[in-house]
C-alpha positions in Angstrom: 10.2 153.7 38.6 9.7 150.4 40.5 13.0 148.7 41.0 13.4 145.1 42.3 13.8 144.8 46.0 17.3 143.6 46.8 16.9 139.9 47.7 20.3 138.4 47.1 20.8 134.7 48.0 23.4 133.8 49.2 23.8 137.0 51.2 26.9 138.9 50.2 29.8 139.7 52.5 29.3 143.4 51.9 26.4 145.4 50.2 26.2 149.1 49.9 23.3 150.9 48.1 24.3 153.9 45.9 22.1 156.7 44.5 20.3 156.1 41.2 19.8 153.2 38.9 21.2 151.7 35.7 19.1 150.6 32.7 19.8 148.0 30.1 18.7 149.3 26.7 18.9 148.3 23.0 22.3 150.2 23.0 23.8 148.3 25.9 27.0 146.4 25.1 29.1 143.9 27.0 32.8 143.9 27.4 34.2 140.6 28.9 37.2 138.3 28.7 36.8 135.0 26.9 35.3 132.4 29.2 32.0 131.1 30.7 31.2 134.2 32.7 30.9 136.5 29.7 29.2 133.9 27.5 26.6 133.2 30.3 25.8 136.8 30.9 25.5 137.7 27.2 23.2 134.8 26.5 21.1 135.6 29.6 20.6 139.2 28.7 19.9 138.6 25.0 17.3 135.9 25.7 15.3 137.8 28.2 15.6 141.4 26.9 15.6 140.7 23.2 18.3 143.3 22.8 21.5 142.5 20.8 23.9 143.1 23.7 26.9 143.0 21.4 30.3 141.9 22.8 33.3 144.1 22.4 35.3 147.0 23.9 33.6 150.0 25.3 30.5 148.3 26.7 28.6 149.8 29.5 28.6 146.4 31.2 32.2 145.4 31.9 33.6 142.2 33.3 37.4 142.3 33.9 40.0 140.0 35.4 41.6 142.8 37.4 40.0 142.0 40.7 41.6 141.8 44.2 43.4 138.5 44.4 43.0 138.6 48.2 39.3 137.8 47.7 40.3 134.4 46.4 39.3 132.3 43.4 35.6 133.0 43.7 35.7 136.5 45.2 34.6 139.5 43.3 33.4 143.1 43.4 30.4 144.5 41.6 29.7 148.2 41.2 26.6 149.5 39.5 26.3 153.2 38.8 23.9 155.1 36.5 26.5 155.0 33.8 27.2 151.2 33.8 28.1 148.0 35.5 31.7 147.0 36.5 32.4 143.4 37.7 35.9 142.6 38.7 37.4 139.3 39.9 40.8 137.5 39.9 39.5 134.5 37.9 36.7 133.7 35.5 35.1 131.6 38.2 34.9 134.8 40.4 33.3 136.7 37.5 30.8 133.9 37.0 29.8 134.0 40.7 29.4 137.8 40.4 27.2 137.4 37.3 24.8 135.5 39.5 24.7 138.5 41.9 24.0 140.8 39.0 21.4 138.4 37.7 19.5 138.6 41.0 19.6 142.3 41.1 17.8 142.5 37.7 14.0 142.1 37.5 12.6 138.6 37.9 11.8 138.5 34.2 15.5 138.1 33.5 14.9 134.4 34.1 12.3 134.1 31.2 13.0 131.8 28.3 11.8 134.4 25.8 12.0 138.2 25.3 10.1 140.2 27.8 9.0 143.9 27.6 11.1 145.2 30.5 12.0 147.9 31.6 15.4 146.5 32.6 16.5 148.7 35.4 18.7 147.8 38.4 19.5 149.6 41.6 23.0 151.1 42.0 25.0 149.2 44.5 28.5 148.1 45.4 29.0 144.5 46.4 32.1 142.8 47.6 31.8 139.1 48.1 33.6 135.8 48.6 32.5 132.4 49.8 32.9 131.1 53.4 33.6 127.5 52.4 35.4 126.1 49.4 33.0 123.1 48.9 29.4 124.0 48.2 27.7 121.1 46.5 24.6 119.3 45.6 24.3 115.6 45.1 21.9 114.0 42.6 21.1 110.3 42.9 20.5 109.0 39.4 20.4 105.4 40.5 17.2 104.8 42.4 15.5 106.5 39.5 17.5 107.4 36.4 17.5 110.9 35.0 18.7 111.8 31.5 21.3 114.4 30.4 18.7 117.1 29.9 17.4 116.7 33.4 20.9 116.8 34.9 21.7 120.0 32.9 18.5 121.5 34.4 19.7 120.6 37.8 23.1 122.3 37.0 21.2 125.4 36.0 19.4 125.5 39.3 22.3 125.0 41.6 24.7 127.3 39.7 22.2 130.1 40.2 22.9 129.9 43.9 26.7 129.8 43.6 27.2 126.1 44.3 30.4 124.8 42.8 30.2 121.0 43.1 27.9 118.5 41.3 28.1 115.1 43.1 26.6 112.4 41.0 25.7 109.2 42.8 26.2 106.8 39.9 26.2 103.3 41.4 24.1 101.5 43.9 22.1 98.3 44.5 19.3 99.3 42.1 21.5 100.2 39.1 24.7 101.2 37.4 24.5 104.5 35.5 27.9 105.1 33.8 29.3 103.2 30.8 32.6 101.5 31.6 34.3 100.3 28.4 36.3 97.5 30.1 33.2 96.2 31.9 30.3 96.4 29.5 27.9 94.2 31.6 27.7 96.9 34.2 25.3 98.7 31.8 24.0 96.0 29.6 22.8 94.2 32.7 23.2 96.5 35.7 21.6 99.6 34.2 18.4 97.9 33.1 16.2 98.6 36.1 15.5 101.0 39.0 13.3 101.3 42.1 9.9 99.9 41.3 11.1 97.9 38.3 11.3 100.7 35.7 13.5 100.6 32.7 16.5 102.3 34.3 19.1 103.7 31.9 22.7 104.9 31.9 25.0 107.6 30.6 27.2 106.7 27.8 30.7 108.1 28.1 29.7 110.7 25.5 26.7 111.6 27.7 28.9 112.0 30.7 31.4 114.1 28.8 28.5 116.4 27.8 27.4 116.7 31.5 31.0 117.5 32.6 31.4 120.1 29.9 28.1 121.8 30.8 29.1 121.8 34.4 32.4 123.4 33.5 30.6 126.2 31.7 28.9 126.9 35.0 32.2 126.5 37.0 31.0 123.3 38.7 33.2 120.4 39.4 31.6 117.0 38.8 32.4 114.4 41.5 31.4 110.9 40.4 30.6 108.3 43.1 31.2 104.6 42.9 29.7 103.4 46.2 31.6 100.4 47.7 31.9 97.9 49.3 28.2 98.0 50.1 25.4 99.3 47.8 26.8 97.0 45.1 24.0 94.6 44.1 23.9 95.9 40.5 27.6 95.4 40.1 27.4 91.8 41.4 24.4 91.0 39.3 26.5 92.1 36.3 29.6 90.3 37.3 28.8 87.5 39.8 32.5 86.9 40.5 32.5 90.1 42.5 30.3 88.5 45.1 31.6 86.9 48.3 31.4 83.2 48.6 29.1 83.1 51.7 25.6 81.9 51.2 23.0 84.7 51.2 21.0 83.0 53.9 23.9 83.4 56.3 23.8 87.2 56.3 20.6 88.4 54.8 17.2 87.6 56.4 14.3 86.3 54.3 12.4 87.5 52.4 15.1 89.7 51.0 17.6 86.8 50.5 15.4 85.2 47.9 15.3 88.5 45.9 19.1 88.8 45.8 20.2 85.3 44.8 18.0 82.9 42.8 19.3 79.4 41.8 22.8 80.6 42.6 22.6 83.7 40.3 22.8 87.2 41.7 19.6 89.2 40.9 18.9 92.8 40.1 17.3 94.6 42.9 14.4 97.1 42.7 13.6 97.8 46.3 14.7 100.4 48.7 16.3 98.5 51.6 20.0 99.2 52.3 22.9 97.5 53.9 22.6 94.0 52.5 25.2 93.9 49.7 29.0 93.6 49.8 31.9 93.0 47.4 34.2 90.1 47.9 37.0 91.5 50.1 39.5 88.6 49.6 39.5 88.2 45.9 42.3 89.8 43.8 39.8 90.0 41.0 37.7 92.5 43.0 40.5 95.0 43.0 41.3 94.4 39.4 37.7 95.3 38.7 38.0 98.4 41.0 41.1 99.5 39.2 39.5 99.2 35.8 36.4 101.1 36.9 38.1 103.8 38.9 40.5 104.4 36.1 37.7 105.1 33.7 35.8 107.3 36.1 39.0 109.2 36.7 39.8 109.6 33.0 36.3 110.9 32.4 36.3 113.4 35.3 38.8 116.3 35.1 38.1 117.4 38.7 40.4 116.3 41.5 38.0 114.0 43.3 36.6 110.5 43.3 33.9 109.6 45.7 34.1 105.9 46.8 31.0 105.8 49.1 31.8 103.5 52.0 28.5 103.9 53.7 26.1 101.4 55.1 28.3 98.4 54.5 26.4 96.6 57.2 27.2 93.1 56.1 31.0 93.7 56.0 32.8 93.1 59.3 35.0 96.0 60.6 38.1 93.9 59.9 37.0 93.2 56.3 36.0 96.8 55.8 39.5 98.0 56.9 41.2 95.5 54.7 39.0 96.5 51.7 39.7 100.2 52.1 43.4 99.5 52.5 43.4 98.2 49.0 40.7 100.4 47.4 42.0 103.8 48.6 45.5 103.5 47.0 43.8 102.8 43.6 42.1 106.2 43.8 45.4 107.9 44.6 47.2 106.0 41.8 44.7 107.5 39.4 45.6 111.0 40.6 42.5 111.8 42.6 41.6 112.8 46.1 39.5 110.4 48.1 36.0 111.5 49.1 33.9 109.1 51.1 30.9 109.0 53.4 31.6 109.3 57.1 31.9 105.6 57.8 35.2 105.6 56.0 36.7 107.3 59.0 37.2 103.7 60.3 39.8 103.2 57.6 43.2 104.6 57.2 42.8 107.5 54.7 45.6 109.7 53.4 45.8 113.3 54.7 43.6 115.7 52.7 40.9 113.1 52.2 37.3 114.4 52.5 34.6 112.7 54.6 31.0 113.5 54.0 29.0 113.6 57.3 25.4 112.6 56.9 23.9 111.6 60.2 21.2 113.9 61.7 22.3 116.7 64.0 20.1 115.3 66.7 22.4 112.2 67.0 25.7 111.9 68.9 28.8 112.2 66.8 30.0 108.6 65.9 33.0 107.5 67.9 35.1 107.0 64.8 34.8 110.8 64.2 36.1 111.8 67.6 39.6 112.3 65.9 39.5 113.7 62.4 43.2 114.7 62.3 44.3 115.2 58.7 40.7 114.9 57.4 38.2 117.5 56.2 34.5 117.2 56.5 31.7 118.0 54.0 28.7 118.6 56.1 25.4 117.0 54.9 23.5 116.3 58.0 20.3 114.5 56.9 17.9 116.6 59.0 19.2 119.8 57.4 20.4 119.0 53.9 18.7 115.8 52.7 16.2 117.4 50.3 14.6 114.0 49.6 13.0 114.1 53.1 9.5 115.5 53.3 8.8 119.1 54.2 6.1 117.9 56.6 3.8 114.9 57.1 1.5 116.2 54.3 4.2 116.3 51.6 3.1 113.9 48.8 6.6 112.5 48.1 9.7 112.0 50.1 11.0 110.0 53.1 10.8 110.5 56.8 13.5 108.2 58.3 15.3 111.3 59.7 12.1 113.2 60.3 10.9 116.0 58.1 12.9 119.0 56.9 11.1 122.3 56.7 12.5 125.3 54.8 13.5 127.0 58.1 15.2 123.9 59.3 17.3 123.6 56.2 18.5 127.2 56.8 19.0 127.5 60.5 22.1 125.5 61.3 25.8 125.9 61.7 28.2 123.5 60.0 31.1 124.0 62.4 29.0 123.1 65.5 28.0 119.5 64.3 31.4 117.8 64.8 33.2 120.1 67.3 36.8 120.7 66.4 36.7 119.3 62.9 38.0 121.1 59.8 35.0 121.9 57.6 35.6 121.9 53.9 32.0 122.9 53.1 28.4 121.8 52.8 26.4 119.7 50.4 22.7 119.2 49.8 21.7 115.7 48.9 18.8 114.5 46.8 18.2 110.8 46.9 15.5 109.6 44.5 13.7 106.6 46.0 10.4 108.6 45.6 11.5 111.1 43.0 10.6 110.1 39.4 10.5 113.4 37.3 12.2 116.7 36.8 9.1 118.3 38.4 9.7 116.2 41.5 13.2 117.4 41.6 12.1 121.0 41.5 9.4 120.4 44.2 12.0 119.0 46.6 14.9 121.4 46.1 12.8 124.6 46.0 12.6 126.4 48.3 15.1 124.5 50.5 18.2 124.5 48.3 18.9 128.3 48.5 19.1 128.1 52.2 21.8 125.4 52.1 23.6 127.4 49.5 23.6 130.4 51.9 24.9 128.3 54.8 27.8 127.4 52.5 28.6 130.8 51.1 27.7 133.5 53.6 29.2 134.5 57.0 27.7 132.7 60.0 24.6 134.2 61.7 21.1 133.3 60.5 18.2 135.7 60.7 15.2 133.7 59.5 12.8 136.6 59.3 15.2 138.5 57.1 16.1 135.5 55.0 12.5 134.4 54.5 11.7 137.8 53.0 14.5 137.4 50.5 13.5 133.8 49.7 9.9 134.8 49.2 10.9 137.2 46.5 12.7 134.4 44.6 9.4 132.7 43.8 8.8 135.3 41.1 12.1 134.3 39.6 11.2 130.6 39.6 7.8 131.5 38.0 9.6 133.5 35.2 12.0 130.6 34.6 9.1 128.2 34.1 9.9 126.3 37.4 6.2 125.9 38.4 6.3 122.7 40.5 8.2 124.2 43.5 6.7 123.7 46.9 4.5 126.6 48.1 5.6 126.5 51.7 3.4 128.0 54.4 6.7 129.1 56.1 7.2 131.9 53.5 
């Protein structure tokens, strides 16, 4: 019998092979507690095998909430013997992560969208596993180009398979506003009507966003919405001109961009890709009334503990104005019961202990002076030359950017989060997919595969990277993507 080669990504903390194999047959049943883990596994098995896989007591596949609590919220043990499968965890989230391990031990055809002939045999193993970092995320920019609910759900499917636990949605920027705000309807009636290149844009209704949040929860992913401020705000100012500062554009923005931003005194929508030219009015009370309204609705729609307030590339805001702005914006986040997340530039402001800063500069650059002291702060590591999956693989890649160089598959894997900002407390890692050049779901798949699994392993697995061993495992996953109908992934010469 040909059994699948063990090619787990992320690599588990402990893996022991045992004699024999276990086979899923038409008589196989599933015993699991109520929750996403059991629902996910049952649906996966029924779809690909065509077997009924009934749920109930006495199944040969058992998921149980009797795992070792010392393994933490996402830790689990998985034991496969010839007589059955036993997956134990302390929480349903731990069971769900363990289901992804079992999924990868099964033949690649388990990813198919219709019943396959099998056989459905899996090697006997014992796995004990837990993540290294608590934050393992992926960011999707739905502003530069808008992507609908179905595409976001597909993105969730892809990142959950590699045990990521955060979906960061970049919802606002110069080119558009992508989430309905009931108290400020012009944000979508005006601000959502375009995108990079002048396309139609779009936005999520609050019902759409609730659907995304619910789907993410079924995959044990926390949705973190981002309202980028005080820069990256041209769409908001075009929607509500009173948010704009009183200075004349020509004073701070060089032509020809100035003429695109304000015409006959009216703020214009923007469809280009330049950054750093926009800023909210720091000194107007109405600005903070607007922020309170918007952040309040974002918070109410997002059950997770975080709100991301951007803070990056506010190049037209003086350091003094930036500090004054953050001193009024940050308490609004806290007042709505959320923890502040911001890009690294927000280290220049006074942030409450426990806030998270997202580090994005390339590893080849010196650490910014404002990050020399990160006392009380935790960092999410997203260095552009390792985790920005919108950058080209190499100079021949048909889409993508190159401002931080190119990012090959090996480069996205071989790095150590704790060595980038020495002495900092690292909360985790996050891959980022900006969409200036990305216009379709196929483009998304092309840019994230095969790089995303490497970033996921950096976040989950113990330090120490063996490229030769990892590339063997990653190569085997191409058959899984093929079975899942993910056909547009990059065929890298590195694998």
